[in-house]
Each structure stands twice: as C-alpha cells, then as structure tokens.
KOLDREN-905882 format. One line per field, with one value per residue (C-alpha): residue number from 1; y, z, x. Coordinates in Angstrom, 3 decimals, m for minus. Example, Ala and Ser with C-alpha at 12.3 -4.5 7.8 and 13.67 -1.06 7.14 Angstrom:
2
num: 1|2
yy: m4.500|m1.060
zz: 7.800|7.140
xx: 12.300|13.670
***
This chain:
476
num: 1|2|3|4|5|6|7|8|9|10|11|12|13|14|15|16|17|18|19|20|21|22|23|24|25|26|27|28|29|30|31|32|33|34|35|36|37|38|39|40|41|42|43|44|45|46|47|48|49|50|51|52|53|54|55|56|57|58|59|60|61|62|63|64|65|66|67|68|69|70|71|72|73|74|75|76|77|78|79|80|81|82|83|84|85|86|87|88|89|90|91|92|93|94|95|96|97|98|99|100|101|102|103|104|105|106|107|108|109|110|111|112|113|114|115|116|117|118|119|120|121|122|123|124|125|126|127|128|129|130|131|132|133|134|135|136|137|138|139|140|141|142|143|144|145|146|147|148|149|150|151|152|153|154|155|156|157|158|159|160|161|162|163|164|165|166|167|168|169|170|171|172|173|174|175|176|177|178|179|180|181|182|183|184|185|186|187|188|189|190|191|192|193|194|195|196|197|198|199|200|201|202|203|204|205|206|207|208|209|210|211|212|213|214|215|216|217|218|219|220|221|222|223|224|225|226|227|228|229|230|231|232|233|234|235|236|237|238|239|240|241|242|243|244|245|246|247|248|249|250|251|252|253|254|255|256|257|258|259|260|261|262|263|264|265|266|267|268|269|270|271|272|273|274|275|276|277|278|279|280|281|282|283|284|285|286|287|288|289|290|291|292|293|294|295|296|297|298|299|300|301|302|303|304|305|306|307|308|309|310|311|312|313|314|315|316|317|318|319|320|321|322|323|324|325|326|327|328|329|330|331|332|333|334|335|336|337|338|339|340|341|342|343|344|345|346|347|348|349|350|351|352|353|354|355|356|357|358|359|360|361|362|363|364|365|366|367|368|369|370|371|372|373|374|375|376|377|378|379|380|381|382|383|384|385|386|387|388|389|390|391|392|393|394|395|396|397|398|399|400|401|402|403|404|405|406|407|408|409|410|411|412|413|414|415|416|417|418|419|420|421|422|423|424|425|426|427|428|429|430|431|432|433|434|435|436|437|438|439|440|441|442|443|444|445|446|447|448|449|450|451|452|453|454|455|456|457|458|459|460|461|462|463|464|465|466|467|468|469|470|471|472|473|474|475|476
yy: 14.711|12.297|12.002|11.103|8.581|7.049|6.770|4.936|2.668|1.966|0.920|m1.561|m2.808|m3.327|m6.737|m6.100|m9.469|m10.481|m13.825|m14.546|m11.263|m10.519|m8.284|m4.735|m1.945|1.739|3.008|5.023|8.278|10.195|13.952|16.019|17.363|13.798|12.418|8.688|7.897|5.899|6.063|3.479|1.866|m1.321|m3.534|m6.945|m9.535|m12.974|m13.570|m10.978|m7.203|m5.432|m2.613|m0.345|1.388|0.724|1.792|5.096|5.659|4.966|7.080|10.014|9.855|9.517|12.779|14.614|12.905|12.703|14.927|13.651|10.743|8.748|8.349|8.064|10.075|7.392|5.533|8.324|7.145|10.664|9.437|6.617|8.244|7.123|6.588|4.245|0.715|0.152|m3.277|m5.628|m8.633|m10.347|m13.913|m15.407|m13.703|m12.354|m9.289|m8.702|m5.249|m4.014|m4.727|m8.379|m8.141|m10.443|m9.382|m10.973|m8.611|m7.318|m4.575|m6.801|m3.916|m2.148|m5.030|m6.695|m9.592|m11.633|m14.943|m13.994|m12.092|m13.291|m16.300|m18.894|m19.524|m15.816|m15.149|m18.000|m16.638|m13.139|m14.412|m16.055|m12.893|m10.728|m12.619|m11.280|m7.667|m5.391|m3.054|m2.980|0.245|m1.790|m4.459|m7.862|m10.991|m10.926|m7.870|m9.955|m12.780|m10.583|m8.515|m11.680|m12.809|m9.456|m9.232|m12.776|m12.160|m8.670|m8.284|m4.656|m4.940|m5.633|m3.750|m2.710|m0.239|m0.979|1.842|1.992|2.901|3.249|7.027|6.791|4.424|6.861|9.809|7.918|6.893|10.479|11.822|8.957|9.521|13.226|12.505|9.929|11.950|15.437|16.531|17.751|17.352|14.216|12.994|11.356|10.417|11.934|9.846|7.942|8.187|7.783|8.709|12.107|13.663|17.233|16.546|13.827|15.658|16.892|15.410|12.484|9.819|7.756|9.767|13.050|12.088|10.667|13.948|16.061|17.903|18.750|19.218|19.970|23.241|23.499|22.229|25.059|25.862|25.174|21.569|20.774|23.114|20.331|17.759|17.308|15.311|13.351|11.214|7.548|5.354|8.373|7.782|10.690|13.119|11.780|12.151|15.791|16.466|15.096|17.239|20.365|19.686|18.319|17.141|18.183|15.125|12.777|10.052|8.856|7.552|5.397|2.657|m0.009|m0.935|1.985|1.163|4.629|5.823|2.500|m0.501|0.690|m1.596|m0.335|m0.514|m2.751|m1.024|1.735|0.418|m0.463|3.104|4.526|2.223|3.395|7.102|7.097|5.329|7.701|10.750|9.620|9.431|6.636|4.588|4.056|1.481|2.153|m1.461|m0.775|m2.356|m4.593|m5.989|m9.728|m9.432|m9.614|m12.107|m13.120|m10.646|m7.994|m6.130|m5.964|m9.755|m9.968|m7.460|m8.236|m4.616|m3.925|m0.423|1.159|1.688|0.027|1.022|m1.568|m1.976|m3.747|m7.453|m7.415|m6.616|m9.157|m6.600|m4.749|m1.226|m1.523|m0.042|m0.490|0.948|m0.787|m0.906|m1.386|m1.574|1.515|3.552|2.212|2.818|6.525|5.904|6.669|5.364|3.831|7.171|10.817|10.679|10.704|8.763|7.081|5.581|4.323|1.490|0.571|m3.171|m3.874|m7.595|m7.890|m6.466|m8.532|m11.718|m11.160|m10.372|m13.439|m15.854|m14.181|m14.406|m18.048|m18.843|m17.077|m19.352|m22.405|m23.862|m22.617|m19.450|m16.908|m19.218|m19.516|m15.751|m15.242|m17.710|m16.481|m12.808|m13.385|m15.243|m12.377|m9.594|m11.484|m12.296|m8.684|m7.382|m10.050|m9.006|m5.400|m6.356|m8.374|m5.476|m2.775|m0.945|0.353|m1.125|m2.118|m3.621|m6.019|m7.834|m9.112|m11.982|m10.753|m7.116|m5.899|m3.069|m2.173|1.198|2.403|3.552|1.803|2.454|1.721|3.257|3.922|6.899|9.030|11.204|8.095|6.923|10.213|9.465|6.751|7.327|7.820|8.426|5.033|3.472|4.886|3.244|m0.005|0.188|0.688|m2.100|m4.490|m3.689|m4.689|m7.954|m8.694|m7.644|m5.089|m3.240|m0.259|2.814|4.726|4.302|5.321|2.365|m1.101|m4.213|m7.218|m10.924|m13.386|m17.044|m17.350|m16.438|m19.482|m20.142|m19.962|m16.437|m15.437|m16.974|m15.269|m11.918|m12.200|m13.076|m10.093|m7.814|m8.920|m8.405|m4.900|m3.913|m4.863|m2.423|0.643
zz: m4.523|m5.783|m2.266|m0.764|m3.489|m3.038|0.683|0.148|m2.440|m0.063|2.597|0.216|m0.987|2.546|2.848|3.340|3.193|4.181|5.704|7.666|9.272|8.778|10.753|9.558|8.677|8.581|5.001|3.811|1.921|4.000|3.587|6.716|6.604|6.596|9.877|10.432|13.077|15.774|18.398|16.606|18.259|19.957|21.942|23.273|21.502|22.756|21.859|19.104|19.505|17.374|15.614|12.728|12.264|8.534|7.973|9.711|7.726|4.386|5.259|6.268|2.796|1.204|2.801|0.732|m2.455|m2.213|m0.511|3.050|2.083|0.587|m2.604|m0.879|2.266|4.558|4.401|6.348|9.805|10.625|12.700|14.535|15.323|14.515|11.047|8.304|8.057|4.834|3.415|1.481|0.559|0.983|0.735|1.637|4.786|5.779|5.163|5.959|6.469|5.649|9.234|8.908|11.075|10.116|10.289|9.818|7.286|7.421|4.804|1.776|m0.313|0.647|m0.574|m3.731|m2.015|m1.379|m2.290|m0.466|m1.458|m4.306|m5.180|m7.005|m9.801|m10.403|m10.419|m12.874|m15.212|m14.949|m15.852|m19.010|m19.938|m19.201|m21.830|m24.439|m23.247|m20.526|m22.547|m26.087|m26.165|m28.408|m27.941|m26.531|m26.042|m22.263|m22.085|m23.507|m21.053|m17.952|m19.295|m19.784|m16.223|m14.736|m16.773|m15.868|m12.165|m11.441|m11.764|m12.941|m15.580|m19.215|m20.617|m18.916|m19.505|m17.908|m16.533|m14.237|m10.775|m8.642|m8.931|m12.737|m12.553|m10.445|m12.641|m15.688|m13.973|m12.891|m16.418|m17.716|m15.432|m16.255|m19.973|m19.833|m17.727|m18.981|m15.338|m13.320|m9.601|m7.680|m4.135|m2.152|1.509|4.298|4.914|1.616|m0.573|m4.345|m5.258|m5.375|m8.295|m7.501|m7.505|m4.864|m2.366|m0.341|3.147|2.012|4.288|4.024|3.847|3.953|7.278|8.533|7.916|9.328|6.050|5.435|1.725|m0.363|m1.386|m5.136|m5.733|m7.356|m5.911|m9.270|m9.189|m6.007|m6.382|m7.869|m5.206|m2.522|0.637|3.140|6.185|5.305|6.334|6.274|3.494|4.642|4.072|0.538|m0.056|1.063|m1.334|m4.218|m3.213|m3.007|m6.347|m8.505|m11.927|m11.311|m9.734|m12.093|m9.644|m6.124|m5.512|m2.513|m1.109|m0.450|2.590|3.741|3.942|3.983|7.299|8.932|8.305|8.257|6.790|5.472|7.819|6.746|4.042|3.302|m0.059|m1.048|m0.272|m2.457|m5.299|m5.033|m4.708|m7.758|m9.900|m8.764|m9.629|m12.936|m11.420|m11.565|m8.636|m8.624|m6.381|m5.772|m5.388|m5.598|m2.125|m1.956|m5.490|m5.431|m1.689|m0.115|m2.743|m6.219|m7.569|m5.028|m2.542|m5.059|m5.104|m1.325|m0.613|m3.657|m4.874|m8.497|m9.239|m12.696|m12.755|m10.808|m10.277|m9.456|m8.862|m6.574|m6.750|m10.489|m11.080|m8.611|m7.079|m10.244|m11.055|m12.368|m12.289|m14.179|m14.544|m16.061|m16.171|m18.379|m22.086|m22.934|m20.413|m21.340|m25.045|m24.215|m23.793|m26.730|m29.322|m29.120|m27.974|m27.395|m23.805|m24.025|m21.758|m22.601|m21.074|m22.553|m20.059|m19.708|m20.187|m20.140|m20.351|m16.930|m14.969|m17.034|m16.375|m12.629|m12.505|m14.520|m12.315|m9.105|m10.098|m11.116|m7.604|m6.105|m7.968|m6.003|m3.602|m0.020|m0.755|0.794|3.598|4.636|4.526|6.593|9.264|9.796|9.678|12.114|14.468|14.241|15.000|17.816|19.336|19.285|20.723|23.457|24.259|24.514|26.885|29.088|29.357|29.956|26.612|24.909|21.417|18.635|15.205|12.583|9.350|6.109|4.509|4.054|5.143|8.747|11.187|14.867|16.571|19.981|20.910|22.354|19.162|17.281|14.253|11.402|9.711|9.649|12.519|14.689|13.528|14.589|18.193|18.238|20.502|17.789|20.284|21.861|18.407|17.703|20.849|19.955|16.422|17.471|20.019|17.400|15.152|17.975|18.271|14.556|13.306|10.498|10.437|8.339|9.834|10.410|12.502|9.382|7.171|6.891|7.263|4.942|5.315|2.626|1.752|2.863|6.472|8.733|12.009|13.610|12.185|13.712|17.106|17.167|16.263|19.020|21.612|20.441|20.698|24.249|25.228|23.757|25.149|28.650|28.515|26.795
xx: 26.958|29.640|31.055|27.710|27.003|30.428|29.809|26.548|28.176|31.033|28.559|26.978|30.354|31.620|30.037|26.339|24.663|21.210|22.007|23.978|24.980|28.655|31.033|30.495|32.895|32.069|31.896|34.825|34.911|32.378|32.474|32.962|29.415|28.064|29.440|29.349|26.779|28.575|25.811|23.695|20.703|21.833|19.513|20.476|18.396|19.345|22.994|22.996|22.814|20.235|22.042|21.082|24.425|24.703|21.110|21.839|25.024|23.350|20.305|22.534|24.082|20.645|19.461|22.041|20.888|17.082|14.467|14.212|16.442|13.552|11.547|8.167|7.358|5.901|9.242|10.899|9.676|8.478|5.549|7.324|10.662|14.176|15.544|14.356|15.647|17.583|16.890|19.123|16.976|13.626|12.326|8.970|7.671|11.099|13.248|16.914|18.403|21.872|23.009|21.977|18.852|15.981|12.327|8.926|7.384|3.800|4.222|4.741|6.080|2.816|0.663|2.006|3.806|0.653|2.308|5.503|8.603|10.837|8.687|10.786|8.260|7.686|11.422|12.060|9.396|10.872|14.331|12.981|11.067|14.101|16.066|13.624|13.891|12.575|10.378|9.074|7.060|4.771|2.100|3.085|0.995|1.524|m0.753|m3.580|m2.974|m3.048|m5.956|m8.016|m7.191|m8.217|m11.420|m12.463|m11.796|m13.163|m16.971|m16.965|m14.252|m15.112|m12.110|m8.876|m6.038|m2.642|m0.511|2.536|1.244|m1.845|m1.584|m1.668|m4.623|m6.623|m5.633|m6.850|m10.079|m10.745|m10.344|m12.466|m15.468|m15.457|m15.257|m18.036|m20.484|m19.633|m19.463|m16.492|m17.231|m16.276|m16.865|m14.063|m13.801|m11.729|m8.633|m8.890|m5.809|m5.971|m2.424|m0.753|m2.612|m3.714|m7.450|m7.126|m4.914|m7.863|m8.216|m6.090|m4.680|m1.500|1.723|m0.184|m1.753|1.530|3.333|0.506|m0.065|m3.746|m3.090|m0.020|1.618|1.873|m1.640|m3.626|m7.038|m8.607|m7.393|m9.313|m12.277|m14.390|m13.422|m16.079|m15.401|m17.451|m16.635|m16.194|m19.148|m21.504|m24.038|m26.219|m23.344|m22.987|m26.712|m26.513|m23.626|m25.676|m28.644|m26.503|m24.786|m27.591|m26.486|m22.856|m21.202|m19.392|m18.445|m17.885|m14.351|m13.507|m11.348|m14.004|m11.928|m9.804|m6.107|m4.602|m6.048|m5.367|m7.608|m11.245|m13.933|m17.283|m20.255|m23.167|m25.199|m22.683|m21.468|m25.031|m26.124|m23.353|m24.355|m27.951|m27.076|m24.805|m27.417|m30.156|m28.052|m26.528|m23.036|m20.468|m19.154|m15.387|m13.710|m10.026|m8.888|m5.162|m4.873|m7.941|m7.804|m7.003|m6.343|m9.795|m10.935|m9.823|m12.380|m11.411|m13.588|m16.423|m16.638|m16.257|m19.051|m21.193|m21.257|m20.288|m18.919|m18.798|m15.024|m12.216|m8.594|m5.956|m2.235|0.236|m0.746|m1.502|2.181|3.543|5.891|6.862|5.573|2.023|m1.447|m4.695|m8.147|m11.121|m14.873|m17.898|m17.154|m19.232|m17.256|m13.812|m14.388|m14.051|m10.285|m7.972|m7.489|m10.982|m12.388|m11.481|m10.130|m6.347|m4.002|m0.700|2.452|5.725|6.224|2.541|2.014|5.752|6.569|8.204|5.267|2.836|4.815|5.007|1.303|0.296|2.223|1.102|m2.559|m2.123|m0.948|m3.974|m6.388|m5.218|m7.813|m7.747|m5.759|m8.106|m9.215|m5.572|m5.039|m8.188|m7.070|m3.538|m4.539|m7.390|m5.060|m2.571|m5.046|m6.766|m3.394|m2.185|m5.460|m5.376|m1.821|m3.002|m5.813|m3.418|m0.997|m3.610|m3.630|m6.758|m6.662|m9.018|m8.572|m9.790|m9.036|m10.478|m8.583|m4.986|m5.469|m5.521|m4.918|m4.866|m5.319|m4.227|m7.713|m10.723|m12.645|m14.701|m12.987|m15.426|m13.728|m10.604|m11.858|m12.087|m8.660|m7.069|m8.081|m5.433|m2.414|0.196|2.993|2.320|2.139|5.603|7.003|5.280|6.620|10.237|9.935|8.618|11.589|13.910|11.990|12.334|8.893|8.478|5.155|4.087|5.836|2.596|m0.524|m2.435|m1.509|m3.019|m0.883|m0.678|m0.082|0.969|0.709|4.345|3.520|3.380|1.586|5.037|5.485|2.155|2.978|6.371|4.783|2.157|4.814|6.879|3.836|3.077|6.705|6.793|3.375|4.529|7.413|5.900
***
C-alpha cells in the first residue's frame, strides 16, 4: 500500500496546479502491478489538447487503496464510462482538474455550493474560526446562531438537532418518528434516496440505481421488513398502503422534489394528498430536504409548495460545503430526542464550529434580495437551451427545473417517477456526458442525479454550456 500511496503523492507533488495548466510529468515510484496509463484520453480543444492522464494515473493508484478507487460510489463513473476526473481546486462556478483542465461545474459538491465554490467571505470566516480550533466536542455559541437561522427559515422546524451528514439526519429522523408514534412501518418512494442506512436501501435511487443494484448485500431482511414502497407521484398507492397496514405506519418519507432518480418534481396535488393521508392515519410526514433545503427557497421545498411536514431532514447547504446534517420538527416531536427525551442519538463532531461557521455565512448570503429569482432565471435558461439543442439535433429529451435545481432525461417523457426515469437512454447519456467533459462542462456522472446551479454562475457560463451541448449532441 505504501507504494501506491507514494505514487499518488508523487503525482500531486509533480506540479499539479489548477490554473494555469503546467507541463506534466508522469509520477514516479509506481509498482509494476500499477502500470502508468500512457493511452490517456486526448481530444483537440482549440489550441489545447484535453487530456486526463494524471487523473487516470492517480485513480489507478486509488483503486489499490480504496474500494473501487472512490469514497462514494457514484463518483466512479460506472454509468457514464471512462475513469473519474480527479480535481485539484474550485472557485466560483469553475473546477480545475489535476491535468489543468477547466470546467463549468453543475454538481456543486452535490448541492452545497449554492453561492459558488470557495466563497471569499465564507473562507475568511472559516480561517478566523479555525484559529480557535476545529472541534470542541462541547457546546459552542455558533450552534445557537445556525439553529436560530434554520428555525426561523423552515416552516416545520421548531427545534433542530445537528449531525454530520444527510444519512445521519435521516437515520435520526427514522428513529424519532418510530419513537414518537410507537409504530415501526414507514412508507418511502421508489427511486428516492435517504442515505445508506439499512432501512432506506429498498428501491433506492442515486448510486444504487447508477450501479444497477436493487438493494445491498449485508442488509438483513429484518431491517427492511417494515419499509413499504410506492411509486412517486402516486397518492392512490400510498392510500392503499395505509388501508392495508392500518395503525402500523409511523411516517411517510420522501424527497419533496426527487433528486436521486434525476430531477422529478411532484405533480399538482401530490404533496397535499400525502399531508392529508398522514393526518388521517395518525402518521407523520417527513420531508427529506437534504437537497432541496435552502435551494428551492430560503424555507426549502415546504415554503415553495406551501406544504408543512412534521419532520424535516437537511444537509449540504446548511454546512456551506463542510460535513453537516440536521433533522428538526415540531417541538413536541423533537423533545423525544435525548437528553430531553428517551430517544438516543449522539455524535462527537455534531455542531462543530467550522461547519456551523460555513453554514451561517452561506445562509446570510442567501437572504440577499433577488437570490432565488436569479437562480430561477439562469437555471431556466440552461434547461431550455439544452432541450432546444436536443430538438435541433434530433434527440428525444425532456427536463425541467425549480430555482437552482434541474435535470434532463434522454427520453421523450414525461417523467413522473423512477419507472419513467428508467426509460431514459443511459448509453446516450454516457456519450453526452463524456462529450461535455471534453467541452469543459462538468455534470453529475449519472443520468439518475439532479444538477445544481449557483449564484456564481453567469449568463456567459450558461451560453457556453448550451453551445457545448449543441456541439456534443450533433456528434453523438
């Protein structure tokens, strides 16, 4: 393992720089069973050749060090072909890889970078906080500040508990709704992803869908026995599940706008029907707003749609790019959580000062006038431009957006659920994806992931992306 690590370190030490691109050298010290990849992708791109040689070399070393060479499966490019791009730096709407290539980014670290990468004000605040320490494992005043901001913004939240990831937030919310109701069964929707906890890995989307895994080995049957599933946007199916499991369902969990099966918005009346059904049956409604929180509106999807759930999970934006998660809800529900109540959940790094600082300064920026109107305009322009390019070049495509969240599918649509999403031509998406990389545009490496814009994206970024899309669509 030392040889592989040394090889990767050598690659980084050999002059990797985001901007400008510098002449590259092959990393030294490679073991014989980790051959240097010389046949790197190279596509003429104006005066500069697009090459990912260093990315390939580093990823080859990574495969000896980490399962699949990555620390999260969807990064592995399994559904789009080729090898992952290894990045060196980010700023604003741009990313630079270890080979010096520049990309317009529509992943945004999977959503947190809503004000742009490496924001100067956020970074300055982090540096000042860093001087005081990275983690206390004890209360700090910054927790109060961010908690007050979240509570004042999100309609359903009267009390909040910070954790370290969206998965933790959903795990905590699941235990909470069961503790509060005294029931064990939950309803989730096909293609919705709520983290990798055992109970949620049933007909999940995101990386599970990308890899073609229906569920996961290692998850005991008992962990998923109480998880019921329905197609998204199908209120009648949910009604039937309640009728067949009277008095047994603790909660309905959903992404109010699906982001882990591609971008799929709720049909008119769907969220209202879920609110009514849960109230009628003594169950709780849980919005997983890890993606949509502070992105569709300052108060999240629940503000945007005017539907207030009982419990909400959050992450990503509320940590400004640092590891974070949270769950919150009505006071009477949240007072079940220890030490106020009997439901136990804990975390050493929960509420750490760095994540709280980044979240506070990110949310402050989002309160400025015109924020969500700007996101809506540029994202709408982007989606309309890509779909127009598809129509011009003879490709069946559909898509949509809400504020700073969007998606397109290679199918005529409409796409109302995961079954519809799976009709998309994923092979064509893979060709489109690789072509867009060559043109300097970084999209999520899966047909089954939403895309994200930021306040740092400019109209010029959008125009360049649309031109790139039309160019790629003509040749695939």
